[in-house]
TORNU-512652 format. One line per field, with one value per residue (C-alpha): chain; x, y, z. Coordinates in steps of 0.001 Angstrom, whole numbers. Example, Ala and Ser with C-alpha at 12.3 -4.5 7.8 and 13.67 -1.06 7.14 Angstrom:
2
mol = [A  A]
X = [12300  13670]
Y = [-4500  -1060]
Z = [7800  7140]
***
This chain:
877
mol = [A  A  A  A  A  A  A  A  A  A  A  A  A  A  A  A  A  A  A  A  A  A  A  A  A  A  A  A  A  A  A  A  A  A  A  A  A  A  A  A  A  A  A  A  A  A  A  A  A  A  A  A  A  A  A  A  A  A  A  A  A  A  A  A  A  A  A  A  A  A  A  A  A  A  A  A  A  A  A  A  A  A  A  A  A  A  A  A  A  A  A  A  A  A  A  A  A  A  A  A  A  A  A  A  A  A  A  A  A  A  A  A  A  A  A  A  A  A  A  A  A  A  A  A  A  A  A  A  A  A  A  A  A  A  A  A  A  A  A  A  A  A  A  A  A  A  A  A  A  A  A  A  A  A  A  A  A  A  A  A  A  A  A  A  A  A  A  A  A  A  A  A  A  A  A  A  A  A  A  A  A  A  A  A  A  A  A  A  A  A  A  A  A  A  A  A  A  A  A  A  A  A  A  A  A  A  A  A  A  A  A  A  A  A  A  A  A  A  A  A  A  A  A  A  A  A  A  A  A  A  A  A  A  A  A  A  A  A  A  A  A  A  A  A  A  A  A  A  A  A  A  A  A  A  A  A  A  A  A  A  A  A  A  A  A  A  A  A  A  A  A  A  A  A  A  A  A  A  A  A  A  A  A  A  A  A  A  A  A  A  A  A  A  A  A  A  A  A  A  A  A  A  A  A  A  A  A  A  A  A  A  A  A  A  A  A  A  A  A  A  A  A  A  A  A  A  A  A  A  A  A  A  A  A  A  A  A  A  A  A  A  A  A  A  A  A  A  A  A  A  A  A  A  A  A  A  A  A  A  A  A  A  A  A  A  A  A  A  A  A  A  A  A  A  A  A  A  A  A  A  A  A  A  A  A  A  A  A  A  A  A  A  A  A  A  A  A  A  A  A  A  A  A  A  A  A  A  A  A  A  A  A  A  A  A  A  A  A  A  A  A  A  A  A  A  A  A  A  A  A  A  A  A  A  A  A  A  A  A  A  A  A  A  A  A  A  A  A  A  A  A  A  A  A  A  A  A  A  A  A  A  A  A  A  A  A  A  A  A  A  A  A  A  A  A  A  A  A  A  A  A  A  A  A  A  A  A  A  A  A  A  A  A  A  A  A  A  A  A  A  A  A  A  A  A  A  A  A  A  A  A  A  A  A  A  A  A  A  A  A  A  A  A  A  A  A  A  A  A  A  A  A  A  A  A  A  A  A  A  A  A  A  A  A  A  A  A  A  A  A  A  A  A  A  A  A  A  A  A  A  A  A  A  A  A  A  A  A  A  A  A  A  A  A  A  A  A  A  A  A  A  A  A  A  A  A  A  A  A  A  A  A  A  A  A  A  A  A  A  A  A  A  A  A  A  A  A  A  A  A  A  A  A  A  A  A  A  A  A  A  A  A  A  A  A  A  A  A  A  A  A  A  A  A  A  A  A  A  A  A  A  A  A  A  A  A  A  A  A  A  A  A  A  A  A  A  A  A  A  A  A  A  A  A  A  A  A  A  A  A  A  A  A  A  A  A  A  A  A  A  A  A  A  A  A  A  A  A  A  A  A  A  A  A  A  A  A  A  A  A  A  A  A  A  A  A  A  A  A  A  A  A  A  A  A  A  A  A  A  A  A  A  A  A  A  A  A  A  A  A  A  A  A  A  A  A  A  A  A  A  A  A  A  A  A  A  A  A  A  A  A  A  A  A  A  A  A  A  A  A  A  A  A  A  A  A  A  A  A  A  A  A  A  A  A  A  A  A  A  A  A  A  A  A  A  A  A  A  A  A  A  A  A  A  A  A  A  A  A  A  A  A  A  A  A  A  A  A  A  A  A  A  A  A  A  A  A  A  A  A  A  A  A  A  A  A  A  A  A  A  A  A  A  A  A  A  A  A  A  A  A  A  A  A  A  A  A  A  A  A  A  A  A  A  A  A  A  A  A  A  A  A  A  A  A  A  A  A  A  A  A  A  A  A  A  A  A]
X = [0  2875  4482  1256  839  4380  3815  602  2210  5288  3115  1160  4440  5825  2606  2570  6264  6407  3289  3944  298  -954  -633  -4109  -5685  -5933  -3023  -3329  -4070  -7074  -5439  -4818  -1560  516  2242  4053  7093  6550  5964  8764  11268  10077  9783  13389  14626  12448  13838  17390  17054  15318  18630  19682  21803  22162  19382  20361  18015  17991  16457  13876  13173  12738  10149  8329  8267  6843  4131  3250  3147  1710  -1694  -127  841  -2543  -4198  -1844  42  3785  4813  2172  3630  7072  5787  3821  6772  9050  6483  6023  9782  10150  7273  8210  4657  3205  2071  -1159  -345  3382  5660  7793  10939  10107  9552  13148  12944  9770  11247  14433  12517  10380  13446  15132  12148  12100  15786  15334  12640  14915  17565  16763  19978  23138  25328  24149  26574  24747  24973  26894  24785  25725  24661  21271  20995  21890  19331  16590  16965  16376  13621  10482  10142  7758  5087  7059  9901  8161  7512  11144  12453  10108  11253  14864  14242  12060  12926  16177  16633  19707  21175  24972  27144  28508  26255  27329  26742  23400  22248  23434  21387  18229  18359  20031  18892  16548  12863  10794  7812  8277  5875  7774  11031  9670  8294  11743  13464  14154  11146  12174  15010  12467  11949  9369  6486  3175  1672  4793  4748  1156  1706  4820  2825  687  -2262  -3524  -2962  -6434  -7896  -6164  -7325  -10977  -10949  -9767  -12626  -15056  -13813  -13971  -17516  -18488  -17252  -19213  -22435  -22731  -25715  -23843  -20981  -23439  -25207  -21896  -21216  -24779  -24471  -21397  -21777  -22069  -21419  -24678  -25812  -25407  -21651  -21488  -24117  -21914  -23360  -20184  -21627  -22206  -22583  -24347  -26496  -24975  -27487  -27634  -23886  -23873  -26822  -25108  -23880  -21409  -20293  -16553  -16459  -18542  -18978  -17860  -18768  -16021  -16121  -13372  -12593  -11064  -10324  -11533  -12279  -15654  -15873  -13149  -14645  -12870  -14893  -14504  -15840  -17096  -17595  -18991  -17608  -18608  -15618  -14757  -14501  -10869  -10026  -9247  -9088  -5374  -5857  -8516  -6506  -3497  -5506  -7685  -4693  -2892  -5909  -6261  -2577  -3191  -5757  -4572  -5221  -2612  -1323  -4152  -4124  -6796  -5773  -7743  -6375  -8221  -10877  -13386  -14917  -17767  -16875  -16667  -18410  -19617  -17734  -18226  -14992  -14359  -15511  -18777  -19403  -18784  -21081  -23853  -23446  -23847  -26928  -28344  -27781  -29769  -32543  -32813  -32806  -35653  -37678  -37187  -37900  -41033  -42335  -41721  -43474  -46553  -46830  -46311  -49059  -51393  -51058  -51208  -54498  -55960  -54959  -56486  -59702  -59963  -59454  -62067  -64616  -63945  -64433  -67431  -70193  -73944  -75399  -78479  -80565  -83166  -86465  -89799  -92792  -96466  -97741  -100151  -103748  -105913  -109622  -111877  -115316  -116376  -113887  -110501  -107695  -103906  -101205  -98442  -95475  -92491  -88838  -87743  -84357  -84073  -81290  -80950  -78992  -81676  -84368  -82980  -82695  -86037  -89106  -91037  -89242  -91125  -94365  -93016  -93145  -89831  -88845  -89275  -87521  -88855  -86163  -86690  -86825  -84109  -80561  -77843  -74269  -71527  -68778  -65464  -62841  -59830  -56812  -54133  -50503  -48882  -45307  -42546  -40657  -37226  -34033  -33728  -37272  -36618  -33425  -35185  -38152  -35782  -35617  -39334  -40518  -44073  -43299  -40698  -42884  -45773  -43457  -41980  -45363  -46981  -48081  -49328  -46090  -45538  -45074  -44433  -41622  -43740  -42629  -39130  -40436  -41691  -38445  -36443  -38355  -38348  -34612  -33937  -35997  -33826  -30676  -31969  -33056  -29602  -27849  -30241  -28929  -25282  -24746  -26684  -24874  -22306  -25036  -27183  -27038  -27017  -24962  -23491  -26708  -28867  -26417  -25812  -29530  -30160  -27502  -29212  -32446  -32915  -35110  -32241  -30282  -32409  -30743  -27301  -27304  -28929  -25857  -27721  -29991  -27174  -26957  -30627  -29750  -26883  -29292  -31907  -29249  -27881  -31366  -32564  -29356  -29606  -33340  -33377  -30174  -31023  -34432  -32711  -30230  -33086  -34867  -31689  -30731  -27728  -26414  -26133  -24625  -21952  -21066  -24630  -24634  -21868  -22726  -26309  -25164  -22610  -25103  -27787  -25717  -23153  -24912  -26974  -24037  -21639  -24190  -24436  -20650  -20286  -22706  -20873  -17456  -18228  -21478  -21685  -19902  -22827  -25708  -26003  -24349  -24234  -21971  -20679  -20949  -17850  -16742  -14819  -17794  -18659  -16021  -14455  -10847  -11404  -13327  -10633  -8168  -10285  -13260  -11763  -11842  -15621  -15945  -13992  -15832  -12604  -12995  -13284  -9669  -7956  -7693  -10076  -8893  -10231  -13640  -15656  -19359  -19107  -21974  -20429  -18462  -21669  -21809  -18216  -19014  -22193  -20441  -17596  -20093  -21823  -18552  -17728  -21341  -20949  -18564  -21634  -24349  -22830  -22375  -25884  -27429  -25422  -24584  -27427  -26357  -22685  -23424  -24961  -21800  -19683  -21787  -21301  -17514  -17556  -19670  -17329  -14341  -15971  -16907  -13424  -11698  -13883  -13312  -9528  -9408  -11608  -9605  -6154  -7021  -9193  -12089  -15228  -18641  -19993  -18657  -20188  -17247  -14810  -11817  -11348  -13670  -11058  -9819  -13394  -14352  -11252  -10387  -13843  -16859  -16075  -14203  -16060  -14451  -16063  -19458  -20332  -22122  -25635  -25131  -24301  -27292  -29476  -28122  -28885  -32432  -32838  -31699  -34317  -37037  -35932  -35665  -38817  -41025  -43194  -45696  -44199  -46545  -45305  -47125  -48664  -46992  -43593  -44164  -45062  -42005  -39640  -41155  -40534  -36929  -36238  -37726  -35673  -32430  -33029  -33658  -30497  -28480  -29962  -30037  -26906  -24687  -26351  -23599  -20836  -22252  -22775  -19130  -19110  -15934  -16549  -14211  -12116  -13444  -17057  -16526  -14943  -17863  -20410  -18624  -18267  -21811  -24221  -24595  -24998  -27684  -29453  -29343  -30840  -33751  -34420  -34182  -36846  -39195  -38831  -39089  -42185  -43935  -43089  -44341  -47613  -46452  -46108  -49626  -50278  -46552  -46790  -49937  -48104  -44870  -46711  -48711  -48909  -47506  -44265  -43735  -42882  -41146  -39010  -37968  -36724  -34705  -31373  -31455  -32668  -29624  -27324  -28722  -29880  -26471  -26148  -29616  -28724  -25455  -27187  -29586  -27082  -24289  -26591  -28418  -28056  -28393  -28032  -31146  -31979  -32248  -35454  -37115  -39829  -37364  -35476  -38721  -39384  -35855  -36123  -39447  -38223  -35044  -36944  -39539  -36906  -34681  -37467  -38515  -34966  -34695  -37743  -36130  -32802  -34473  -36377  -33206  -30739  -31751  -34916  -33518  -30403  -32517  -34586  -31408  -30141  -33377  -33324  -29732  -29440  -33033  -34543  -36034  -38021  -39955  -41238  -44951  -46676  -49301  -52734  -56103  -59352  -62284]
Y = [0  2339  1570  2471  5685  6683  6053  8108  11059  10911  10891  13800  15696  14634  15076  18870  18945  16590  17968  21643  22560  19086  18883  17495  18915  17917  18044  18484  14805  14920  12531  13240  13208  13684  10383  11880  13938  16571  14179  11823  14624  16265  12956  12108  15479  15553  12184  13377  16490  14589  12909  15663  17781  21488  23092  26398  29317  28590  25174  26618  29315  26751  24779  27983  28813  25421  25838  29326  28527  25031  26393  27390  23823  22661  24582  23679  20743  20540  21382  24088  25657  25733  27309  29914  30743  31166  33439  35410  35813  37004  39488  40529  40006  38659  35060  34340  36846  35939  38934  38757  38881  35395  33848  32675  31066  29159  28080  26794  24867  23103  22339  20877  18650  17515  16709  14673  12561  11564  9897  6203  4234  4265  4922  8518  10789  12375  16156  17826  19114  22699  22202  21060  24092  26364  24666  25239  29022  31515  33568  33310  31967  31229  28805  25553  26685  25447  22090  21660  22747  20339  17498  18233  18592  15526  13065  11231  8660  6441  7364  7621  10648  10868  13309  12108  8478  9330  11175  8296  5902  7973  9621  6791  3327  4044  3149  5697  5548  7289  5036  1973  3558  4377  881  -536  1967  1405  3170  2246  4706  7519  9597  12362  13950  13484  16701  18626  17086  18120  21518  21946  21178  24186  22599  24772  23231  24406  22661  19399  19762  20377  17573  15287  16460  15875  12303  11567  12911  10821  7602  8531  8971  12739  14031  17162  15088  12732  15750  17031  13684  13561  17001  15993  15131  11500  10137  9460  7852  9471  10073  8832  11440  14141  14207  15087  17575  16198  19218  17637  19959  23429  25000  21942  22126  25806  25427  22772  24169  21854  23013  22847  24774  26267  24606  25575  24278  23484  22237  19965  20097  17033  16876  13730  12488  11040  9303  11527  14752  16832  17301  18334  16208  18486  17095  19062  18532  19950  20767  22911  26596  26579  24692  26823  26112  25263  22981  20983  20796  19273  16874  15650  15013  13207  10914  10465  9577  6372  5108  2435  4511  2919  5188  7686  8894  11342  14650  17747  20882  23485  23945  26658  27305  29455  32751  32746  36116  38675  41939  44794  46080  49682  49142  47626  50477  53019  51112  50906  54602  55525  53338  54764  58312  57722  55936  58941  61255  59273  59444  63200  63866  61728  63342  66796  65807  64474  67432  69866  68175  68144  71884  72727  70847  72462  75926  75326  74024  77076  79466  77619  77833  81532  82320  80029  81842  81648  78402  78860  75756  75299  73977  73276  74521  75093  78629  79386  78732  81588  81949  83482  83626  80201  78434  77099  76294  75705  77297  75148  74801  77074  77065  79137  79603  79077  80456  77683  79762  82438  79784  78183  81505  82971  83021  81817  78519  77995  78107  75667  78251  78927  82192  81727  83736  83481  82653  85461  88597  87726  86758  86005  85579  83747  85858  84705  83570  85652  85144  83017  82566  79123  79501  77163  75296  76604  74665  73621  72277  70312  68876  67733  66322  64306  61563  61381  57796  58993  61018  58647  55628  57120  57832  54332  52619  54851  52641  55420  56325  53629  55867  54763  52458  50757  47293  48071  47763  44235  43181  44701  42799  39474  39773  40430  37359  35392  36642  35572  32192  31529  32546  30432  27362  28325  29447  26513  23653  23345  23538  20564  16931  15427  17728  15015  13198  16318  18358  15499  14906  18631  18937  16262  18282  20816  22945  23412  25376  28402  28329  27266  30124  32608  34773  36207  38070  40540  41244  42164  44909  46076  46287  48260  50564  51418  51894  54227  56270  56848  57558  59939  61815  62276  63698  66075  67142  67830  69912  71909  72140  69883  71267  69183  69696  67014  67569  66740  63895  62138  63388  62174  58657  58530  59998  57593  54435  55124  55939  52731  50780  52084  51391  47723  47606  48997  46419  43634  44799  45781  44216  40851  39003  39928  39046  35421  32348  28629  25664  27181  30853  32822  34624  37217  38027  37221  39268  41320  40638  41347  44538  45801  45749  46537  48699  51723  49926  49639  53337  54173  51496  49788  46553  44548  45510  46085  43412  41084  38227  40101  41253  43037  42257  39672  41001  44472  43676  44488  48007  48633  47561  49607  52728  52270  51908  55066  57000  56329  56540  60180  58863  57218  59658  62773  61210  59728  63132  65324  62934  60376  57671  58268  57879  54471  53589  54609  52308  49487  49988  49824  46676  45062  45882  44328  41202  40686  41364  38834  36200  36625  36462  33373  31573  32423  31361  28404  29643  27543  28828  28835  29237  25829  24277  24131  23395  27083  28806  31149  32349  32601  34891  37083  37338  37417  37580  40772  42704  45603  45069  41615  42643  45906  44295  44314  47890  49118  47272  48903  52357  51813  50760  53828  55981  54472  55017  58648  59091  57264  58104  55714  55071  52757  50869  47359  44922  42234  39430  41098  41752  38115  36949  39144  37841  34260  35024  36779  33864  31268  33205  33719  29994  29101  31390  30050  26352  26313  25403  22016  19902  21854  21489  17778  17143  17191  18917  22188  23277  26341  28198  27386  28517  31764  32390  31740  33904  36821  36861  35210  38162  40648  38466  38217  41990  42292  40035  42090  45294  44013  43240  46785  48376  46388  47097  50817  51249  49372  46091  44102  42700  40641  40703  44441  43947  41555  43530  46827  45480  48299  46385  45990  49761  49926  46539  47853  50842  48468  46267  48060  47794  44190  43420  44948  43134  39731  38066  39003  37613  34306  34069  34824  31915  29366  30070  30164  26930  24252  21396  21037  20820  17764  19195  18794  21071  21931  22875  25139  26838  27593  28940  31089  32639  33309  34970  37079  38315  39059  40809  43148  43821  44802  46717  48764  49751  50445  52578  54545  55098  55943  55702  57836  60443  60920  61534  64059  65756  66048  67737  70044  71132  71264  71767  74165  76421  73581  73077  76623  77142  80192  82114  80686  82331  80547  82054]
Z = [0  856  -2511  -4328  -2324  -3091  -6777  -6826  -5097  -7278  -10378  -8970  -8850  -12188  -14155  -13770  -14597  -17546  -19164  -18558  -18022  -18967  -22709  -23164  -26279  -29889  -32266  -36003  -36519  -34178  -31701  -28066  -26198  -23802  -24712  -27682  -28528  -25842  -22985  -23910  -23977  -20782  -18940  -19697  -18652  -15521  -14530  -15054  -12908  -10103  -9191  -6851  -9194  -8587  -10603  -12130  -12596  -16329  -15788  -13429  -15989  -18752  -16794  -15917  -19611  -20488  -17905  -19108  -22804  -22802  -23756  -27071  -27862  -26571  -29376  -32202  -33618  -33083  -36647  -36858  -33723  -35287  -38484  -36594  -34361  -37347  -38974  -35764  -35414  -38980  -38643  -35087  -33806  -30569  -30246  -28327  -25644  -25374  -25838  -28957  -26851  -25578  -29015  -29313  -25894  -26757  -30040  -28385  -25747  -28349  -30466  -27402  -26663  -30242  -29991  -26806  -28410  -31264  -29045  -29309  -28818  -26692  -29718  -29688  -27934  -25034  -24811  -22029  -19213  -19944  -23562  -22334  -20101  -23001  -25212  -22698  -22946  -20164  -18595  -16430  -12873  -9967  -11247  -11303  -9019  -5823  -7473  -8488  -5097  -3357  -5606  -4814  -1084  -616  -3353  -4064  -6818  -6861  -10213  -9918  -9574  -13105  -14982  -18410  -17499  -15986  -19100  -21224  -19115  -19175  -22568  -24418  -23322  -20431  -20678  -22622  -20322  -16974  -15108  -16286  -15216  -11761  -11301  -12057  -9793  -6117  -4635  -1110  -1494  -1753  1332  1364  3298  1401  2768  1863  -1602  -2333  -790  -2879  -5981  -5199  -3387  -549  2907  3921  887  1825  5408  4466  1900  4663  6875  4029  3461  7172  7372  4362  5988  9093  7117  7502  5513  4406  2999  1282  -233  -1537  -3166  -4485  -6099  -8097  -11766  -12849  -16311  -18128  -21332  -24743  -24865  -28463  -29365  -27875  -24362  -22477  -19994  -16495  -14228  -11302  -9187  -9012  -6619  -4384  -3905  -2989  -611  1521  4839  6588  10016  9240  5936  3154  -217  -3691  -7135  -9668  -13245  -14532  -18279  -19894  -23647  -25386  -28887  -29938  -33307  -34702  -33310  -30701  -27533  -23924  -21105  -18323  -14839  -11908  -8398  -5027  -2817  211  -574  499  -2712  -5736  -9446  -9381  -6374  -8177  -11381  -9630  -7490  -10363  -12578  -9778  -9523  -13273  -13623  -11665  -14166  -16644  -19774  -22032  -24769  -24361  -20776  -19657  -18192  -17226  -18826  -16799  -14146  -13344  -9936  -8692  -7082  -3312  -3201  -5694  -5479  -7910  -9364  -10382  -13955  -12793  -10355  -13099  -15455  -12866  -12089  -15743  -16091  -12872  -14090  -17253  -15361  -13039  -16042  -17602  -14375  -13984  -17649  -17633  -14444  -15899  -19142  -17326  -14953  -17783  -19789  -16800  -16083  -19768  -20159  -17028  -18196  -21606  -20056  -17821  -20728  -22756  -19948  -19412  -23072  -23540  -25523  -24716  -25855  -28064  -28783  -31469  -30166  -31681  -29727  -30571  -30841  -28011  -28724  -30177  -30072  -32698  -31406  -30305  -32601  -31342  -33675  -33775  -35853  -37271  -34969  -35705  -34665  -31683  -29992  -26246  -24098  -21518  -19040  -18966  -18903  -15781  -14036  -15052  -12920  -15890  -15506  -12312  -14252  -16794  -19563  -21226  -22720  -26433  -29057  -32609  -35061  -37483  -35398  -32848  -33885  -31356  -32501  -30621  -29117  -30594  -28086  -27369  -29550  -27858  -28678  -28751  -27581  -28714  -26010  -25185  -25773  -22110  -22064  -25249  -23827  -20680  -22580  -24804  -22170  -21445  -21480  -22113  -25230  -26662  -25965  -27929  -30841  -30825  -30708  -33302  -36199  -38500  -40253  -42829  -45868  -49424  -48325  -45668  -46825  -45505  -41941  -42535  -44235  -41415  -38727  -40592  -41282  -37607  -36761  -39187  -37457  -34042  -35430  -36873  -33674  -31629  -33425  -33820  -30214  -28758  -30492  -27698  -25043  -26053  -24999  -28492  -30732  -32969  -33830  -34060  -36103  -38518  -39035  -39568  -42250  -44333  -44488  -47285  -45075  -42626  -45244  -44350  -40940  -42153  -44655  -42302  -42870  -45849  -43446  -42844  -46583  -46452  -43988  -46202  -49154  -47244  -45818  -49260  -50720  -47970  -47981  -51732  -51762  -48787  -49600  -53279  -52299  -49889  -52559  -54958  -52335  -51664  -55354  -55041  -51771  -48649  -45208  -45249  -41610  -40599  -43118  -41191  -37714  -37957  -38810  -36012  -33536  -34706  -34166  -31471  -28142  -27909  -29337  -26661  -23916  -24907  -25248  -21732  -20336  -22150  -20952  -17356  -16160  -17937  -15079  -12825  -15143  -14036  -12554  -13147  -13860  -17102  -16232  -17205  -14068  -16051  -18288  -21877  -23674  -20912  -21849  -25523  -24796  -22457  -25344  -28379  -27306  -29028  -32381  -31990  -31229  -34397  -36424  -37522  -35550  -38781  -39588  -36229  -33521  -35324  -33115  -30086  -31218  -28558  -29061  -31801  -33934  -34109  -37273  -39187  -37763  -38823  -42381  -42542  -41280  -43749  -46607  -45431  -45286  -48936  -50178  -51384  -54025  -55531  -54481  -56041  -59522  -59309  -58661  -61010  -63843  -63718  -66188  -65563  -61871  -62532  -64459  -61452  -59259  -61778  -61665  -57859  -58004  -60505  -58310  -55261  -57227  -58700  -55369  -53590  -56266  -56108  -52298  -52282  -54968  -53614  -50065  -51124  -49022  -48528  -49556  -46001  -42495  -41703  -43553  -40648  -42877  -43468  -41042  -39545  -42915  -44153  -41313  -41140  -44830  -46362  -44075  -42144  -44823  -46499  -49906  -49940  -48544  -50322  -53279  -51741  -50508  -54020  -55491  -52854  -53755  -57438  -56527  -54342  -57249  -59576  -56979  -56725  -60488  -61598  -58651  -56688  -59471  -62076  -64325  -65113  -67353  -65155  -67112  -66924  -63245  -62625  -64574  -62546  -59311  -60464  -61439  -58140  -56183  -58074  -57684  -53960  -53479  -55397  -53160  -49925  -50791  -52940  -49992  -49408  -50969  -49258  -45743  -46318  -47091  -50885  -52158  -53987  -56736  -55913  -58954  -58114  -54517  -55722  -58093  -55341  -52783  -55196  -56607  -54157  -51803  -54638  -56210  -52881  -52580  -56065  -55041  -51909  -53950  -56341  -53463  -52081  -55537  -56473  -53174  -53297  -56879  -56510  -58055  -54842  -54539  -51441  -50594  -50042  -47978  -45656  -45381  -44835  -41897  -39363  -36336  -38324  -38080  -34338  -34518  -37356  -35240  -32527  -34863  -34386  -30604  -30851  -33000  -30402  -27372  -28651  -28360  -24683  -24010  -25687  -23738  -20463  -20940  -22236  -19756  -16743  -17660  -14999  -17496  -21250  -23395  -25464  -28971  -30950  -33488  -30978  -28263  -30645  -31652  -27986  -27583  -30695  -29743  -26226  -27457  -29986  -27499  -24861  -27412  -28480  -24903  -23979  -27261  -26298  -22991  -24690  -27321  -24684  -22686  -25435  -29068  -29043  -26589  -28699  -31788  -29827  -28601  -32149  -33227  -30238  -30804  -34573  -35759  -33261  -35915  -37407  -34216  -33752  -34194  -35534  -33588  -34296  -33940  -33303  -35088]
***
């Protein structure tokens, strides 16, 4: 038993050393290690230094470097790492967060490990010890230094005093597997303190103490200890379908209250391979709160190292644990203060608006009552009876006017006889009210009223402003629904119990291509944006005889998009850590680290070019593209207005340039036709999907359509047969674009030329189809399509689309990351998810629009368009 315990503890020490930070991910052949070139080399060297030699700072530095950079090798294959390092050295760039000054050191360490793994026989001349030290490089300290010192202080292997002979034994003819070597070694010669060993590895003494208390309580049948064990995750059925998430009971764990300590929930992540697919097995454990993430990582790997795993041992590569307490950092306090300020501003503004309206109505009512004229009513009454002799007769009834006020006050009223005024002889005219002046609100009043929830809410919910382009509202809402539907599926695939079986079955269905190719929904927005810019600006230029305020042209766009955008960015960067909790909740927030480094690129709308590997708010790449299109749009608008046909030619040249550029980029880089093809997904996204020179096609088509609507007017007569034919063509082309990716997503190879043709033309063709729908509906050729798209409820929903786009991703993340268990995927369950996300997105969008978007538009009008709001003096007659 002592021999086994010694072996377990020794492995617990050597595993962190020989694997750096547990080389446990996938290499470029989709197989798992550590039993490969890295481990072999490090095992041999770890064994050699454990003989009691004097360890120099360079050796300590080398192990620290391995520990700090092992995540790099985790993500890449060995040869890929070398190629990337050589490229990084030649370009003098950073490598996954490692400063460029350390690139040479990393490169030398990996070369040294590669060299060690190639020594197979005793005929090889072993290197001198100093040569090994030199090969390991220099730099870094602290992480593995306590481990090495503890090994040297507590462990002695009988290995001989001659360094050269020892290296020859270990590196030349010694066993390649460390466990085999240790089993053959004289373990009785080992002398160490187990507690000191584990503490030296970095495990907290308090953690070890409380774990011991927990195990003791468990053997004694303590209910709290049993509950802790019960709340831990257990492996369940469905692993071959991708069910690798076993969280246990998160809330049960945290609600347990043992007398000796508090509890904490941790998630262990272990890389595995399922039917050729890379996956991560996640296991939840309930431990004392004195145990941290590093404690659990070391202890779990020490336990796993004792399992007979053959050539594919299982190692955890990182752990996550729930926070011991929630504390708001400075960024969060600032973010909450800003949000609180605007909430207070909305309350004050709304209260002022309501009180102002109340007193205004009362004042108007009082003035109306004071100026109220006499009310004269027409009545029909018989003329009093007249007698002629003994005969009695009646005259026909005639019309009289009765003054009711005088009637009520007269004494005749007591006798039931009203005062009657014959129509002809008596004429009473109404006294006209006094003339009143309607004063325009001052600038301060307008500024304060800009944040009124009452006024802005009425404007947002007003469904009476569809206009000639009313169909745009319906397209805008349906496209936003398509975006949310696509993200519902794409974000959820790693949060379901059966990803392999469900995803595979979905790809075989033609109908699923609508979701797989939901990326086209963004091109719909590009098309509408270009069309509206051209139509509105050209009308303004015509009104102003070709002149336009270019400062306001750009300022309005920036002011329209940026405030709400920055608010969501602030929430994402500062408050997202506090929006939920759960087994998979990210304690640091959704994109906090990325936003800390790249938020300024969002503010300048250049995040699709700068720091694209650290996107803050993933969906914001669209806003950068749209703003960049808007910035260069005058290059097309001015020729369209002044030169007409030549302007259309300029647009055609731009469109041709975009098409050719996209085709060349796609062909040269062998890009797939959809991001679903994982063989080139990174290049597809960074080189093609987010770049404006590859995405401007639909925008240009939209601008040309907007020009024709401006030039031809909104009444274009099209022969019904021609109209029907164009509708058929547009429908067929749209279907080809959407469903044309079916073969590619199902694994059929697509020729490079075909992929280049699809990538360069598909989005432009889609934009042309959307442009036809808008053109036909605006000119009276849309039929029932226009009736549907111009439905009045789409008007307020269309106004909320921008804010819904900004916030929907955060809402999806909040639900998925705070879920206690994964969902079993079915079509019905995804429909429920989609509808929930859409409703929640628009509810939050309404609040966001009330708080920021609508007030900023009102502020712009108050500051820059004050003269437009003045009212003339009116007279009531």
